[in-house]
C-alpha positions in Angstrom: -3.6 110.7 -0.3 -4.9 111.7 3.2 -3.9 109.9 6.4 -7.6 109.0 7.0 -7.7 107.2 3.6 -4.4 105.4 4.3 -5.7 104.3 7.6 -8.9 103.0 6.0 -7.0 101.1 3.4 -4.7 99.6 5.9 -7.6 98.5 8.1 -9.3 96.9 5.1 -6.2 95.0 4.2 -5.6 94.0 7.8 -9.2 92.7 8.0 -8.8 90.7 4.8 -5.5 89.2 5.8 -6.7 88.5 9.3 -9.8 86.8 7.9 -7.7 84.7 5.6 -5.4 83.7 8.4 -8.3 83.0 10.6 -9.9 80.9 7.9 -6.7 79.0 7.4 -6.4 78.5 11.2 -10.0 77.2 11.3 -9.2 74.8 8.4 -6.0 73.6 10.1 -7.9 73.1 13.3 -10.6 71.2 11.5 -8.0 69.1 9.7 -6.2 68.4 13.0 -9.4 67.5 14.6 -10.3 65.2 11.7 -7.0 63.5 11.8 -6.9 63.1 15.6 -10.5 62.1 16.0 -12.0 60.7 12.8 -8.8 59.2 11.5 -7.5 58.1 14.9 -7.7 54.4 14.3 -6.1 54.6 10.9 -3.0 56.5 11.9 -2.7 54.6 15.2 -2.5 51.4 13.2 0.0 52.9 10.8 2.1 54.1 13.7 1.9 50.7 15.3 2.8 49.1 12.0 6.0 51.2 11.7 6.9 50.3 15.3 5.8 46.6 15.2 6.7 44.0 12.5 4.3 41.1 12.0 5.7 38.0 10.5 3.8 34.8 9.5 5.2 31.6 10.8 4.7 28.7 8.3 2.7 25.9 9.8 4.2 22.4 10.2 2.6 20.0 7.7 0.7 17.1 8.9 2.6 13.8 8.9 1.9 11.0 6.5 2.0 7.7 8.5 2.0 4.1 7.6 -0.5 1.6 9.1 1.7 1.2 12.2 2.1 4.9 12.9 5.7 5.2 11.4 6.4 8.3 9.4 6.5 8.1 5.6 6.6 12.0 5.5 7.5 14.0 8.6 9.0 17.4 9.5 12.4 18.2 11.0 13.7 21.4 12.6 16.3 23.1 10.5 18.1 26.3 9.7 17.7 27.7 6.2 18.5 30.7 4.1 16.3 32.2 1.4 16.5 35.1 -1.0 13.7 37.5 -1.7 14.4 38.6 -5.4 12.9 42.1 -5.3 15.0 43.0 -2.2 18.3 41.8 -3.7 20.5 44.7 -4.8 23.4 42.9 -6.4 22.6 39.3 -7.1 26.1 38.3 -8.2 27.8 39.9 -5.2 25.2 38.4 -2.8 25.5 34.9 -4.2 29.3 35.1 -4.2 29.2 36.0 -0.5 26.7 33.3 0.3 28.8 30.7 -1.7 31.8 31.4 0.5 29.8 31.4 3.7 27.8 28.2 2.9 30.4 26.3 0.8 28.0 26.2 -2.2 29.3 24.3 -5.2 29.4 26.0 -8.7 26.5 24.0 -10.0 24.4 24.9 -6.9 25.2 28.6 -7.4 24.1 28.2 -11.1 20.9 26.6 -9.9 20.1 29.6 -7.6 20.9 32.0 -10.5 18.4 30.1 -12.7 15.7 30.2 -10.1 16.3 34.0 -9.5 15.9 34.5 -13.3 12.6 32.6 -13.4 11.1 33.8 -10.1 8.6 36.6 -9.5 9.7 39.3 -7.2 7.6 38.0 -4.3 8.6 34.4 -4.6 11.3 33.3 -2.1 14.2 31.3 -3.6 15.8 28.7 -1.4 19.6 29.1 -1.1 20.3 26.3 1.4 18.5 24.2 4.0 19.4 21.9 6.8 22.3 24.1 7.8 24.3 23.7 11.0 24.4 26.5 13.5 27.8 27.8 12.5 26.8 28.4 8.9 23.5 29.9 9.9 25.2 32.3 12.4 27.8 33.3 9.8 25.0 34.4 7.4 23.0 36.1 10.2 25.9 38.4 11.3 26.4 39.6 7.7 22.8 40.6 7.1 23.4 44.4 6.9 25.5 43.8 3.8 23.2 41.2 2.3 19.9 42.8 1.5 17.2 40.3 0.4 18.8 37.4 2.4 16.4 35.9 4.9 17.9 33.4 7.4 15.3 31.6 9.5 14.7 28.7 11.8 11.8 26.5 10.9 10.7 23.1 9.8 11.3 21.3 6.5 9.6 18.3 5.0 11.5 15.1 5.5 11.0 11.7 3.8 12.9 9.1 5.9 13.1 6.4 3.2 13.6 8.8 0.3 13.0 7.5 -3.2 11.1 4.4 -2.0 8.0 6.5 -1.4 8.5 9.1 -4.1 5.6 8.1 -6.3 3.4 7.1 -3.4 3.7 10.2 -1.3 4.8 12.9 -3.7 6.8 15.9 -2.7 6.4 19.6 -1.7 7.8 22.8 -3.2 7.5 26.6 -3.1 4.1 28.0 -4.4 4.2 29.1 -8.0 2.9 32.4 -9.3 -0.2 30.6 -10.5 -0.8 29.1 -7.0 -0.6 32.6 -5.5 -2.9 34.1 -8.2 -5.4 31.4 -7.5 -5.5 31.8 -3.7 -4.1 35.3 -3.0 -2.9 34.0 0.4 0.1 35.8 1.8 1.2 32.5 3.4 2.1 31.3 -0.1 4.9 33.9 -0.4 6.2 33.5 3.1 9.9 32.3 3.0 10.1 28.6 3.9 6.5 27.8 3.2 5.9 24.9 0.7 2.8 23.2 -0.7 2.1 19.7 -2.0 3.1 19.3 -5.6 2.3 15.7 -6.4 0.5 12.5 -5.3 -0.8 12.4 -1.7 1.0 15.6 -0.7 -1.0 17.5 -3.4 -4.3 15.6 -3.0 -4.5 16.3 0.7 -3.0 19.8 0.6 -5.9 21.4 2.5 -5.7 18.8 5.3 -1.9 18.7 5.6 -1.3 22.5 5.4 -2.3 23.6 8.9 -2.8 27.2 10.1 0.1 29.7 10.2 1.4 31.3 13.4 2.6 34.9 13.7 5.3 36.8 15.5 5.1 40.5 16.6 8.3 42.3 17.4 9.1 46.0 18.1 11.7 47.3 15.7 13.6 50.5 14.9 13.3 52.4 11.6 16.5 50.5 10.4 14.8 47.2 11.2 16.8 46.3 14.4 14.6 44.2 16.7 14.1 45.9 20.1 11.9 43.3 21.8 9.4 40.5 21.2 5.8 41.6 21.7 4.2 38.2 21.4 4.0 35.0 19.3 1.0 33.0 18.2 1.9 29.4 17.6 1.1 27.7 14.3 -1.5 25.0 14.2 0.1 21.9 12.6 -1.8 20.2 9.7 -3.7 17.0 10.4 -1.9 13.7 9.9 -2.9 11.1 7.4 -2.6 7.4 8.1 -2.3 5.0 5.2 -2.8 1.3 4.8 0.8 1.0 3.6 3.2 -1.2 5.6 6.2 1.0 5.7 8.9 -1.7 6.0 7.3 -3.7 3.3 7.1 -0.7 1.0 10.8 0.0 1.6 11.7 -3.7 1.0 9.7 -4.0 -2.2 11.2 -0.8 -3.7 14.7 -2.0 -2.8 14.1 -5.5 -4.1 13.2 -4.3 -7.6 16.9 -3.4 -7.7 18.3 -2.4 -11.1 15.1 -3.2 -12.9 12.4 -0.9 -14.1 9.1 -2.1 -12.6 6.5 -2.2 -9.9 5.3 -4.2 -6.9 1.8 -4.1 -5.4 0.7 -6.0 -2.3 -2.9 -6.2 -1.1 -4.5 -7.6 2.1 -6.9 -10.3 0.9 -9.2 -9.8 3.9 -9.7 -6.0 3.6 -8.4 -4.7 0.3 -5.8 -2.6 2.1 -2.9 -1.7 -0.2 0.2 -2.8 1.9 2.8 -1.8 -0.7 2.7 0.3 -3.9 6.3 0.5 -5.2 7.4 2.0 -8.5 11.1 2.0 -9.3 13.3 3.7 -10.3 11.9 6.8 -8.6 13.0 10.3 -7.6 14.1 11.4 -4.1 11.3 13.6 -2.8 13.8 15.2 -0.4 15.7 16.6 -3.3 12.6 17.7 -5.1 11.3 19.5 -2.0 14.6 21.4 -1.8 14.3 22.4 -5.4 15.7 20.1 -8.1 19.2 21.0 -9.3 20.7 20.8 -12.7 22.8 17.6 -11.9 19.8 15.7 -10.6 17.6 16.9 -13.4 20.1 15.6 -16.0 20.3 12.3 -14.2 16.5 11.9 -14.4 16.3 13.0 -18.0 19.0 10.6 -19.1 17.5 7.6 -17.4 15.7 5.3 -19.9 14.0 3.5 -17.0 11.7 6.6 -16.7 12.0 7.4 -13.0 9.2 10.1 -13.2 6.6 7.6 -14.2 4.3 6.0 -11.6 4.4 2.5 -13.1 1.8 1.2 -10.6 -1.0 3.5 -11.8 0.2 4.8 -15.1 2.1 1.9 -16.6 0.0 -0.1 -19.0 1.1 -3.5 -20.3 -0.3 -6.6 -22.1 -0.8 -8.9 -19.1 0.3 -12.0 -20.9 -0.5 -15.4 -19.3 -1.3 -13.9 -15.9 -4.9 -13.7 -17.2 -5.2 -17.4 -17.7 -6.6 -18.1 -14.2 -9.2 -15.4 -14.8 -10.1 -16.9 -18.2 -10.3 -20.4 -16.6 -12.6 -19.0 -13.9 -14.9 -17.5 -16.6 -15.0 -20.9 -18.3 -16.0 -22.6 -15.0 -18.7 -20.0 -14.2 -20.1 -20.4 -17.7 -20.4 -24.2 -17.3 -17.3 -25.7 -18.9 -16.2 -29.0 -17.4 -12.6 -28.5 -16.1 -11.8 -32.1 -17.2 -12.6 -31.3 -20.8 -9.3 -31.7 -22.7 -7.6 -30.7 -25.9 -4.4 -32.2 -27.4 -1.7 -29.6 -27.7 0.8 -30.4 -30.5 2.5 -27.0 -30.3 -0.1 -24.9 -32.2 -3.7 -24.6 -33.3 -5.1 -23.6 -36.7 -7.8 -20.9 -36.4 -9.2 -20.1 -39.8 -6.3 -19.6 -42.1 -3.8 -18.8 -39.4 -1.8 -21.0 -37.0 -1.6 -19.8 -33.4 1.4 -21.4 -31.7 1.8 -22.4 -28.1 4.8 -21.1 -26.3 6.1 -24.7 -26.1 6.5 -25.6 -29.8 6.9 -29.3 -28.8 3.4 -29.2 -27.4 1.9 -30.3 -24.0 -0.1 -33.3 -25.1 -3.5 -33.9 -23.6 -4.3 -30.8 -21.5 -7.2 -30.1 -19.2 -7.9 -26.8 -17.4 -5.5 -27.4 -14.5 -2.7 -28.3 -16.8 -3.5 -25.4 -19.0 -2.9 -23.1 -16.0 0.1 -24.6 -14.4 1.9 -25.4 -17.7 0.5 -22.2 -19.2 -0.7 -24.1 -22.3 -1.8 -21.6 -24.9 -3.6 -24.1 -27.2 -6.0 -25.1 -24.3 -7.1 -21.5 -24.1 -7.2 -21.0 -27.8 -9.5 -24.0 -28.2 -12.0 -23.4 -25.5 -12.1 -19.6 -25.8 -13.6 -20.1 -29.3 -16.4 -22.2 -27.7 -17.1 -19.9 -24.8 -16.8 -16.5 -26.6 -15.1 -13.2 -25.8 -18.2 -11.8 -24.0 -17.8 -14.3 -21.2 -14.1 -13.6 -20.8 -14.5 -9.8 -21.0 -17.3 -9.8 -18.4 -15.1 -11.9 -15.9 -12.1 -9.6 -16.6 -14.1 -6.5 -15.6 -15.6 -8.3 -12.7 -12.1 -9.0 -11.3 -10.9 -5.4 -11.7 -9.3 -5.3 -15.1 -10.1 -2.1 -17.0 -11.4 -0.6 -13.7 -10.5 2.8 -12.2 -10.5 2.6 -8.4 -11.6 5.3 -5.9 -8.2 6.1 -4.5 -6.7 9.5 -3.4 -4.5 9.8 -6.5 -4.3 12.3 -9.3 -5.1 9.8 -12.0 -5.0 6.2 -13.2 -4.6 4.7 -16.6 -7.3 2.0 -16.7 -6.3 0.2 -19.9 -8.5 -1.9 -22.2 -10.6 -5.0 -21.8 -11.7 -5.6 -25.4 -14.9 -7.1 -26.5 -17.0 -7.1 -29.7 -18.9 -3.9 -28.8 -15.6 -2.1 -28.0 -14.0 -3.0 -31.3 -17.0 -2.0 -33.3 -17.1 1.3 -31.5 -13.3 1.9 -31.8 -12.5 0.6 -35.3 -15.9 0.2 -36.9 -15.0 -3.4 -37.5 -16.7 -6.6 -36.4 -15.0 -8.9 -33.8 -13.0 -11.7 -35.3 -12.2 -15.1 -33.9 -8.5 -14.3 -33.8 -9.3 -11.3 -31.5 -10.6 -13.7 -29.0 -7.6 -16.0 -29.4 -5.2 -13.1 -28.9 -7.0 -11.8 -25.8 -7.3 -15.1 -24.1 -3.5 -15.2 -23.6 -3.3 -11.6 -22.6 -2.1 -10.2 -25.9 -3.8 -8.3 -28.7 -5.7 -5.3 -27.5 -5.7 -6.1 -23.8 -3.9 -3.6 -21.6 -3.8 -3.5 -17.7 -1.9 -1.7 -15.0 -0.1 -3.5 -12.1 -2.7 -2.3 -9.5 -5.5 -4.0 -11.6 -3.4 -7.2 -11.7 -3.0 -7.2 -7.9 -6.8 -6.6 -7.5 -7.5 -9.5 -9.9 -5.1 -11.7 -7.9 -6.7 -10.7 -4.6 -10.3 -11.3 -5.8 -9.4 -14.7 -7.2 -7.7 -15.5 -3.9 -10.4 -14.4 -1.6 -13.6 -14.6 -3.6 -14.4 -11.2 -2.2 -15.2 -7.9 -4.0 -12.1 -6.2 -2.6 -11.6 -2.6 -3.4 -8.0 -1.3 -3.0 -7.7 1.3 -0.2 -4.9 3.7 0.7 -6.5 5.4 3.8 -6.6 3.3 6.9 -10.0 2.6 8.2 -10.1 0.0 10.9 -13.9 0.1 11.0 -14.6 -0.3 7.3 -17.4 -2.8 6.4 -16.3 -6.2 5.4 -16.2 -6.7 1.6 -19.0 -8.8 0.2 -18.7 -12.1 -1.6 -18.4 -12.0 -5.4 -20.7 -15.0 -5.6 -18.3 -17.5 -7.1 -18.8 -21.2 -6.4 -16.2 -22.3 -3.8 -15.3 -25.4 -5.8 -14.4 -23.2 -8.7 -12.1 -21.1 -6.6 -10.6 -24.2 -5.0 -9.9 -25.6 -8.5 -8.2 -22.4 -9.6 -6.2 -22.1 -6.4 -5.0 -25.7 -6.7 -3.8 -25.1 -10.3 -2.0 -21.9 -9.4 -0.4 -23.7 -6.4 0.9 -26.2 -8.9 2.5 -23.4 -10.9 4.9 -22.8 -8.0 5.0 -25.9 -5.9 4.4 -28.7 -8.4 4.7 -29.3 -12.2 4.3 -25.6 -13.2 6.4 -22.9 -14.8 7.7 -21.1 -11.7 9.2 -23.8 -9.4 12.0 -21.4 -8.3 9.3 -19.0 -6.9 8.7 -21.4 -4.0 8.7 -19.7 -0.6 11.5 -20.7 1.8 8.9 -20.7 4.6 7.9 -24.0 6.3 4.2 -24.8 5.9 3.5 -21.7 3.8 2.9 -22.3 0.1 2.4 -19.6 -2.5 0.1 -19.9 -5.5 0.9 -17.9 -8.6 0.9 -17.4 -12.4 3.7 -16.3 -14.7 3.2 -14.0 -17.7 5.4 -12.7 -20.5 4.2 -9.9 -22.6 5.7 -9.4 -26.1 7.0 -5.9 -26.8 8.2 -6.2 -30.4 7.6 -8.6 -33.3 9.9 -11.6 -33.7 11.2 -10.0 -36.9 12.9 -7.4 -34.6 14.0 -9.5 -31.7 13.3 -12.6 -29.6 12.3 -10.6 -26.6 15.1 -12.0 -24.4 18.3 -10.1 -25.4 19.4 -7.3 -27.6 18.2 -3.7 -26.9 16.6 -3.2 -23.5 13.5 -1.6 -25.0 13.0 -4.6 -27.3 12.8 -7.2 -24.5 9.6 -8.7 -23.3 7.8 -7.5 -20.1 7.8 -9.9 -17.2 4.7 -10.4 -15.0 3.8 -12.5 -12.0 0.7 -12.6 -9.8 0.4 -14.6 -6.6 -1.2 -15.1 -3.2 -0.2 -16.8 0.0 -0.9 -19.0 1.9 -2.6 -20.7 -1.0 -5.0 -22.7 1.2 -6.0 -19.6 3.3 -5.1 -16.5 1.3 -4.0 -13.5 3.3 -1.8 -11.5 0.9 -1.9 -11.1 -2.9 0.9 -9.6 -5.0 1.5 -8.4 -8.5 5.0 -7.8 -10.0 5.5 -6.2 -13.4 9.1 -5.7 -14.8 9.5 -3.6 -17.9 11.7 -5.2 -20.5 12.9 -7.8 -18.1 13.0 -10.5 -20.7 10.0 -12.4 -19.4 8.5 -13.6 -16.2 11.8 -14.9 -14.9 12.6 -11.3 -13.9 9.4 -10.9 -12.0 8.7 -14.0 -9.9 12.0 -14.0 -7.9 11.0 -10.5 -6.7 7.5 -11.7 -5.8 9.0 -14.6 -3.9 11.2 -12.4 -1.8 8.5 -9.8 -1.1 6.1 -12.4 0.0 8.8 -14.0 2.1 9.3 -10.6 3.9 5.6 -10.8 5.0 6.3 -14.1 6.9 10.0 -13.9 7.8 11.5 -10.3 7.4 14.9 -11.4 8.6 15.3 -14.1 6.0 14.1 -11.8 3.2 16.5 -9.0 4.3 19.4 -11.4 4.3 18.7 -12.2 0.7 18.3 -8.5 -0.2 21.5 -7.5 1.4 23.4 -10.0 -0.7 21.9 -8.6 -3.8 22.6 -5.0 -2.8 26.3 -5.8 -2.4 26.3 -6.8 -6.0 24.2 -3.8 -7.1 26.4 -1.2 -5.5 24.4 -0.5 -2.3 20.8 0.3 -1.5 18.7 2.8 -3.4 20.0 5.9 -1.6 23.6 4.8 -2.0 23.3 4.0 -5.7 21.6 7.4 -6.3 24.3 9.2 -4.4 27.1 7.5 -6.3 25.4 8.3 -9.6 24.9 11.9 -8.6 28.6 12.2 -7.7 29.6 10.7 -11.0 27.4 13.2 -12.9 28.6 16.1 -10.8 32.2 15.1 -11.6 31.5 14.8 -15.3 29.2 17.8 -15.9 29.4 20.2 -12.9 28.0 23.6 -13.6 28.0 22.8 -17.4 25.0 20.6 -17.0 21.8 22.0 -18.6 19.6 24.2 -16.5 17.1 22.4 -14.3 13.4 22.6 -15.1 11.3 24.9 -12.9 8.2 23.7 -11.0 5.9 24.1 -14.0 8.3 22.3 -16.3 8.7 19.5 -13.8 5.0 19.1 -13.6 4.7 19.0 -17.4 7.4 16.4 -17.6 5.8 14.2 -15.0 2.5 14.5 -16.8 4.1 13.6 -20.1 5.8 10.6 -18.6 2.6 9.4 -17.1 0.5 9.5 -20.3 -1.2 6.1 -20.9 0.0 3.8 -23.7 -2.1 4.7 -26.7 -4.4 2.1 -28.2 -3.5 0.9 -31.7 -4.8 3.3 -34.3 -5.6 0.5 -36.7 -7.3 -2.9 -35.9 -4.9 -5.8 -35.5 -5.4 -8.6 -38.0 -2.7 -11.1 -37.1 -1.9 -13.7 -34.5 0.0 -12.5 -31.5 2.7 -15.2 -31.0 3.2 -16.1 -27.4 6.8 -15.5 -26.3 8.5 -18.4 -24.5 9.2 -17.9 -20.9 13.0 -17.5 -19.9 14.7 -19.7 -17.4 15.0 -18.3 -13.9 18.1 -16.0 -13.6 20.7 -16.8 -11.0 20.1 -14.9 -7.7 21.4 -11.3 -7.8 21.8 -11.2 -11.6 19.8 -9.2 -14.1 17.3 -11.0 -16.3 18.6 -12.8 -19.3 20.1 -10.4 -21.8 19.7 -7.4 -19.5 22.2 -4.7 -19.7 23.3 -3.6 -16.2 23.0 0.0 -15.1 26.2 2.0 -14.9 28.3 1.0 -11.9 28.0 3.3 -8.9 30.4 6.1 -9.0 30.7 6.2 -12.8 28.9 8.4 -15.3 26.7 6.6 -17.8 28.3 5.3 -21.0 26.6 4.9 -24.3 24.4 1.8 -24.4 25.6 -1.1 -26.4 23.4 -4.0 -27.4 23.8 -7.0 -25.1 24.5 -10.4 -26.6 21.2 -12.3 -27.1 20.8 -15.1 -24.6 19.5 -18.5 -25.3 16.1 -18.7 -23.6 14.6 -21.9 -22.4 11.0 -22.6 -21.7 9.8 -23.0 -18.2 
């Protein structure tokens, strides 16, 4: 090959290689230009993101206030420690270190393990809250060896009176995976952020939540903070002011004591709900921190059903508390109140004998005596003449069977039976014994305590009061129900006689000079007389006790309803109503009585719950069953709040009225009642109580 040919070949190859290199250079230049010009903002942001960390600051929830501006649910500054599951390398080692640093008990460590097992990777798991500075600092300095641990300063939800507002206010908790999937809001997976899970906290979540803040810091590649670049403060949620009287709510809840029951107090001028207490209850502070296995076992073992809101979800036969309502229906339908019937202890209706609670009889009985002596025969007799349609219409007019427009998740509105209802429900015609049963608050009739309180307030005021929970000082005045004043005066006088005269609740008299309370007792049968007498024996076989009242009787201002489950009769209810109404007029006198009771009961609500917790922890410790997660808790609460089912078959027999018990001595349980386990002891297996001899009121 000649030198010329070699030179030509070399030149061609040089040109090709040079062209290729030039093309690559042009491409690189174009790419660099694209990245530096067209993609400038993108990579500038990425660079800034590597240099700067942006962290959301959970907003402070809006406070829930009582009518006087006192906090029922507030926020308090605290130090806390959380775990981010997908960042934890060795869960056992990390928890062992945290347990030694934070003095976590074995059952608490077990609870955290359970939550880690159930959580999604992005869901923060609370390890401890309300820490002091020393413990918080001890965790902070060990962070390099604790991946996934997030210590932070922030605010936590705080309920000053604890369990006394559990059912009323609800509680907060970490957002679930379902909550995040529904909203896709990064705030929901921010450590320390919680949302409303029940009652008012859940109903007003949007209003209470607020707007998160943000913190920008410059950090190294290893995560060490170099300097703060700026902070945007959070915007707290808006507060909610309720009609509730906080001290009264606390007193009513405490006064229920060892019983299972509810108290509702309504302002007779406006319809404002001043107290809505359901006990026993749960401590929303514990629920908000994440319920542990010890507390979950306590709640699960309690036959007094602390997860049920008895005010809105409890349904009971109202017993004789409906008699003023029935009497008012008679008056409005034209019955002469002086019309009398002779009560000899029972009345034959068809081929059945319907007994009076007083088997000796009441003798000649008119309407007033029928109310204050609670004579069943009077109502048996005249109910047949007036008919059930008249009674049912008045019951609905006074609020029974009604669902009220309240900011609550649900209500069980019960049953006000009438001929059309029975035909629709059972495909059977109404019978005369159905009227006779209903007229003494037995048979098919079911009500909740809020409805009973509304009934009492409407009878007291003659106004179409609607219960309200949100305070509105400019709400329009309720309108008149159109009752004749002389009819209301007659019913008021008879109900006043129940307490202050010849009636069945003389020991309910208020210890307040010049203030008289009018009321009506009621005992609702739970089981047939072939099973028990309703006064002693198994707790679940005892009769429910009811009492409705208002005061002052001559110028009603407050109405109240008390329902005690399995209390053995109205003798368990009206002492509570007496003391709650006393608190409205003389708080000091009422508190003095309550403090005496609580010494016998083992302390106030918080003290008794703490003692019971300690007893359970000592007995079970980490061996207690795993606590339910948020979803299971919600399911359990829903199950406990299912309404009482209506009978599947029509009732075809007389409902015998149970006799009222004598009033229990102050500070003692109702007759035949089995006391709860003493504070500081674990529960023992229940043993039937010795049946008590019950006397008629």
